[in-house]
C-alpha positions as CSV (number, residue, x, y, z in Angstrom):
1,M,139.9,83.6,117.7
2,R,138.9,86.7,119.6
3,A,137.3,87.5,122.9
4,L,133.5,87.5,122.9
5,F,131.7,89.7,125.3
6,L,128.2,88.8,126.5
7,G,127.5,91.7,128.9
8,R,130.6,91.6,131.1
9,A,131.4,88.0,130.4
10,R,134.3,87.0,128.2
11,L,134.3,83.9,126.0
12,L,136.6,82.8,123.1
13,I,134.7,81.8,120.0
14,P,135.1,82.5,116.3
15,A,133.7,86.0,115.5
16,M,131.8,84.7,112.5
17,A,129.5,82.6,114.7
18,I,127.8,85.5,116.4
19,V,127.6,87.5,113.1
20,A,125.9,84.6,111.5
21,M,123.6,84.3,114.4
22,L,122.3,87.8,113.9
23,V,122.0,87.3,110.2
24,A,119.5,84.5,110.6
25,V,117.8,86.0,113.7
26,A,117.2,89.3,111.9
27,C,115.7,87.6,108.8
28,G,113.6,85.1,110.5
29,G,115.2,82.5,108.2
30,D,114.6,84.4,104.9
31,D,116.9,87.4,104.4
32,D,120.4,88.5,105.0
33,D,120.1,92.0,106.4
34,Q,116.6,92.6,107.7
35,E,115.2,92.4,111.3
36,P,112.1,90.5,112.2
37,T,108.9,92.5,111.7
38,P,106.9,93.4,114.8
39,T,104.2,91.0,116.0
40,A,100.7,91.7,116.9
41,E,101.7,91.7,120.6
42,S,104.3,94.4,119.9
43,G,102.0,96.7,118.1
44,T,101.8,95.6,114.5
45,P,98.2,94.8,113.5
46,A,98.3,91.1,112.8
47,S,94.8,90.1,113.8
48,S,94.0,86.6,115.0
49,A,90.7,86.8,113.1
50,T,89.6,83.5,111.7
51,A,88.2,83.2,108.2
52,A,84.5,83.8,107.6
53,V,83.1,81.8,104.7
54,S,80.1,82.6,102.4
55,P,80.0,79.8,99.9
56,S,77.3,79.4,97.3
57,P,74.8,76.5,97.9
58,A,76.0,74.6,94.8
59,S,79.8,75.1,95.2
60,A,82.5,76.0,97.6
61,Y,83.4,78.9,95.3
62,P,83.3,81.7,95.0
63,V,84.2,82.2,98.7
64,T,84.9,85.3,100.7
65,V,87.4,84.9,103.6
66,T,88.8,87.2,106.2
67,D,92.5,86.8,106.4
68,L,94.8,87.2,109.5
69,L,95.2,91.0,108.8
70,G,91.4,91.3,108.9
71,R,91.2,91.8,105.1
72,S,88.1,90.5,103.2
73,V,89.3,88.6,100.1
74,E,87.1,86.9,97.4
75,I,88.5,83.6,96.0
76,K,86.5,83.0,92.8
77,A,87.8,79.4,92.1
78,K,89.9,76.8,93.9
79,P,93.5,78.0,93.8
80,A,95.7,75.7,91.7
81,T,98.8,77.9,91.2
82,I,100.0,79.2,94.6
83,V,103.0,81.3,95.5
84,A,103.8,81.5,99.2
85,I,106.4,84.1,100.3
86,S,107.5,82.9,103.7
87,P,108.5,79.6,105.3
88,T,105.4,79.8,107.6
89,A,103.1,80.5,104.6
90,V,104.5,77.5,102.7
91,E,104.0,75.2,105.7
92,L,100.4,76.3,106.2
93,V,99.6,75.6,102.6
94,Y,101.1,72.1,102.7
95,A,99.5,71.3,106.1
96,V,96.1,71.5,104.6
97,G,96.9,69.5,101.5
98,G,97.9,72.3,99.1
99,T,101.0,72.7,96.9
100,I,103.0,75.7,95.6
101,V,104.8,76.7,92.5
102,G,106.8,79.6,94.1
103,R,108.4,80.0,97.5
104,S,110.7,82.3,99.4
105,S,114.4,81.4,99.2
106,S,115.1,79.8,102.6
107,V,112.2,77.3,102.5
108,D,113.5,73.8,103.1
109,F,110.3,72.2,104.5
110,P,108.4,70.2,103.4
111,E,110.8,68.5,101.0
112,A,108.3,68.8,98.1
113,A,108.3,72.6,98.5
114,K,112.0,72.9,97.6
115,A,111.1,72.1,94.0
116,A,109.1,75.3,93.7
117,K,110.5,78.4,92.0
118,D,112.6,80.7,94.2
119,I,111.0,84.1,94.2
120,G,113.4,86.0,96.5
121,T,113.4,86.4,100.2
122,A,110.4,87.1,102.4
123,Y,111.8,90.6,103.1
124,Q,112.7,91.2,99.4
125,P,110.4,89.2,97.2
126,N,110.8,89.5,93.5
127,F,107.4,90.6,92.3
128,E,108.2,90.1,88.6
129,A,109.2,86.5,89.4
130,I,106.0,86.0,91.3
131,L,103.8,87.3,88.5
132,A,105.8,85.3,85.9
133,L,104.4,82.2,87.5
134,K,100.9,83.3,86.8
135,P,99.6,82.5,90.2
136,D,95.9,82.4,91.1
137,L,96.8,83.0,94.8
138,V,99.6,84.6,96.7
139,V,100.0,83.7,100.4
140,A,101.9,86.4,102.2
141,D,102.9,86.3,105.9
142,S,100.7,88.2,108.3
143,V,103.6,88.8,110.7
144,I,106.5,89.5,108.3
145,H,104.5,91.4,105.7
146,A,102.3,93.5,108.0
147,Q,104.6,96.4,107.8
148,P,103.5,99.0,105.2
149,N,106.7,98.9,103.1
150,L,106.1,95.2,102.4
151,R,102.3,95.0,102.7
152,Q,101.5,97.7,100.2
153,P,103.3,96.3,97.2
154,I,102.1,92.8,97.9
155,E,98.5,94.0,98.1
156,Q,99.0,95.7,94.7
157,L,99.7,92.5,92.9
158,S,97.1,91.7,90.2
159,V,96.1,88.4,91.9
160,P,94.2,87.5,95.0
161,V,96.4,87.8,98.1
162,I,95.8,86.5,101.6
163,F,97.9,87.1,104.7
164,A,98.5,84.1,106.9
165,G,101.3,83.8,109.5
166,A,102.0,82.8,113.0
167,D,103.7,84.2,116.1
168,S,101.8,82.1,118.7
169,Y,100.1,78.7,119.1
170,Q,96.7,80.3,118.5
171,K,97.9,82.0,115.3
172,V,99.0,78.6,114.0
173,L,95.5,77.3,114.5
174,D,94.0,80.4,112.9
175,G,96.3,80.2,109.9
176,L,95.3,76.5,109.3
177,K,91.6,77.3,109.6
178,L,92.0,80.1,107.1
179,M,94.0,78.0,104.6
180,G,91.5,75.1,104.9
181,Q,88.7,77.5,103.9
182,V,90.7,79.1,101.0
183,L,91.6,75.7,99.6
184,D,88.2,73.9,100.3
185,S,90.0,71.5,102.6
186,E,88.5,72.2,105.9
187,E,88.5,68.6,107.0
188,T,92.2,68.3,106.5
189,A,92.7,71.6,108.3
190,N,90.6,70.5,111.2
191,K,92.6,67.3,111.5
192,A,95.8,69.3,111.5
193,I,94.4,71.6,114.2
194,A,93.3,68.6,116.3
195,D,96.7,67.0,116.0
196,I,98.5,70.1,117.1
197,T,96.1,70.6,120.0
198,K,96.6,67.0,121.1
199,A,100.4,67.4,120.9
200,R,100.2,70.4,123.2
201,D,97.8,68.7,125.6
202,D,100.0,65.5,125.6
203,A,103.1,67.5,126.3
204,K,101.5,69.5,129.0
205,A,100.2,66.3,130.6
206,A,103.6,64.7,130.4
207,I,105.1,67.4,132.7
208,A,102.1,68.1,134.8
209,G,103.1,68.6,138.4
210,K,106.7,69.3,137.6
211,Q,107.5,72.8,138.8
212,V,110.3,74.0,136.5
213,S,111.5,77.3,135.1
214,A,113.1,77.9,131.7
215,V,114.3,80.7,129.4
216,A,114.7,80.6,125.6
217,L,117.7,82.6,124.4
218,I,119.1,84.0,121.2
219,A,122.2,86.2,120.7
220,D,123.1,89.0,118.3
221,R,126.2,90.3,116.5
222,D,127.0,92.6,119.4
223,N,127.2,89.5,121.6
224,T,124.1,90.5,123.6
225,L,121.7,87.8,124.9
226,Y,117.9,88.1,124.4
227,A,115.4,86.1,126.3
228,A,112.0,85.2,124.8
229,K,108.9,86.7,126.5
230,D,105.4,85.2,126.2
231,A,104.7,87.5,123.2
232,S,107.3,85.6,121.1
233,F,106.7,82.2,119.5
234,A,109.3,80.5,121.7
235,G,108.0,82.2,124.8
236,D,104.4,81.2,124.0
237,I,105.5,77.5,123.6
238,L,106.8,77.6,127.2
239,A,103.6,79.4,128.4
240,Q,101.3,76.9,126.7
241,L,103.0,74.1,128.6
242,G,102.7,75.9,132.0
243,I,106.5,76.3,132.4
244,T,107.6,79.3,134.4
245,N,109.5,81.8,132.3
246,P,111.3,84.4,134.6
247,A,111.9,86.6,131.6
248,A,108.2,87.0,130.8
249,S,107.7,89.9,133.2
250,Q,110.8,91.8,131.9
251,P,110.2,95.0,129.9
252,D,110.4,95.0,126.2
253,S,113.9,95.9,125.1
254,G,116.2,95.4,122.1
255,P,115.4,95.2,118.4
256,F,113.6,91.9,118.4
257,P,109.8,91.9,119.1
258,G,108.8,89.6,121.9
259,Y,112.4,89.4,123.4
260,T,114.1,91.3,126.2
261,V,117.8,92.1,126.6
262,L,119.2,89.7,129.2
263,A,122.2,91.0,131.1
264,P,124.5,88.3,132.6
265,E,123.6,89.4,136.2
266,K,119.9,89.0,135.4
267,M,120.5,85.6,134.1
268,V,122.2,84.6,137.3
269,E,119.3,86.1,139.3
270,F,116.8,84.0,137.2
271,N,118.9,80.8,137.6
272,P,116.5,78.8,135.5
273,D,116.1,75.0,135.6
274,F,116.4,74.9,131.8
275,I,117.8,77.0,129.0
276,F,116.6,76.5,125.5
277,A,119.4,78.0,123.4
278,I,118.5,78.9,119.8
279,T,121.4,79.2,117.3
280,P,120.2,80.8,114.0
281,A,123.6,80.2,112.3
282,P,123.9,76.9,110.4
283,K,126.5,74.4,111.3
284,P,129.5,74.3,111.6
285,A,129.0,77.5,113.5
286,P,129.3,76.8,117.3
287,R,126.0,76.1,119.0
288,L,124.8,78.7,121.6
289,A,124.0,75.7,123.8
290,T,127.7,74.8,124.0
291,L,128.8,78.3,124.5
292,I,126.6,79.3,127.4
293,P,128.2,76.8,129.9
294,Q,131.6,78.3,129.1
295,I,130.6,81.8,130.2
296,P,132.1,82.3,133.7
297,P,129.1,83.9,135.4
298,F,126.9,81.1,134.1
299,K,128.9,78.1,135.2
300,G,127.0,77.8,138.5
301,L,123.5,78.1,137.0
302,K,121.1,75.2,137.8
303,A,120.6,74.6,134.0
304,V,124.3,74.4,133.5
305,T,125.3,72.2,136.4
306,S,122.4,69.8,135.7
307,N,123.2,69.7,132.0
308,H,119.8,71.2,131.1
309,V,121.0,73.6,128.4
310,V,119.0,72.4,125.4
311,D,120.0,73.0,121.7
312,A,116.6,74.2,120.4
313,E,116.1,73.7,116.7
314,V,116.0,77.2,115.0
315,Q,113.3,76.2,112.5
316,L,110.9,75.0,115.1
317,F,111.4,77.8,117.6
318,L,112.2,80.9,115.6
319,Q,112.5,80.9,111.8
320,A,109.4,78.9,110.6
321,P,106.7,79.3,113.3
322,G,103.8,77.1,112.1
323,P,102.3,73.7,112.1
324,R,105.5,72.1,113.4
325,I,104.8,73.7,116.7
326,A,103.7,70.2,117.6
327,E,107.3,69.0,117.4
328,A,108.4,72.0,119.5
329,F,106.0,71.1,122.3
330,K,107.4,67.6,122.3
331,V,111.0,68.8,122.4
332,V,110.3,70.9,125.5
333,A,108.3,68.2,127.2
334,D,110.8,65.5,126.5
335,A,113.6,67.5,128.0
336,V,111.7,68.3,131.1
337,K,110.3,64.8,131.5
338,A,113.7,63.2,131.1
339,S,115.3,65.4,133.7
340,T,112.7,64.7,136.4
341,N,112.2,60.9,135.9
């Protein structure tokens, strides 16, 4: 055991817990030593453009689509052998009825995807392993792979590549629409979009009229707290439900796009009704939700005294932003609704 410092607060926890937190935060669930790539809101060009389709009268193919980086890609025939190189890309494929033969290493949802060949991490894909699978489509991530050092080698693969990812509610819908057009499954994609839209609307209606504030938090290996702004996936979830996020107006700071450094005194000033604590490290590492109430300056926070510090599932809120945003909306709404009944 050693003393853990969060700003000027002291807390005893195993050192390995915070180190493991940073590992997963930095990789977005798919690498051991990389940081998350910037999002469109933080300056990386990750267009929310939806796909434009030009099918022939007799067949859905060939089809030309515009992916989420604004690239025009021709798909000559329906893809049958697909490699997806991020958790989000995998989930978008399956959400519209597709399957994959290759996946990035941390993918564990859906269950069927785990049988696909491991082709390395999202930040360090093994291009030889990808090509060995003889794919007729590679689905890259429009958020993770937007940076030139990743985008360029992916674009140079000798197979069609589309970029589809998500860092917001709207991008999830855009990614589903694109994949529906690529796989000639627009009806399935439209149903998935409708289900997600309904989940958001139902969650928003369930807490309508409840004036609450909330912050979503992560921590890094230096024991610093970061709060999600609206430009992050977790922050957008709060914004979509009409929940006041006091961190939203804070300046961009720290290494994580869409998050702001949160000093302990600032947290006390915010005094939110809810804290959604995201722990990237797998169990048995301590949950951030159990550590926060033990930090002396935080013991008097409304969220702590009311037992409203929520352990937010890392896959839903951070590492695999995608179609399961419907579940994330329900998690937030259920927590707020239960506390105000």
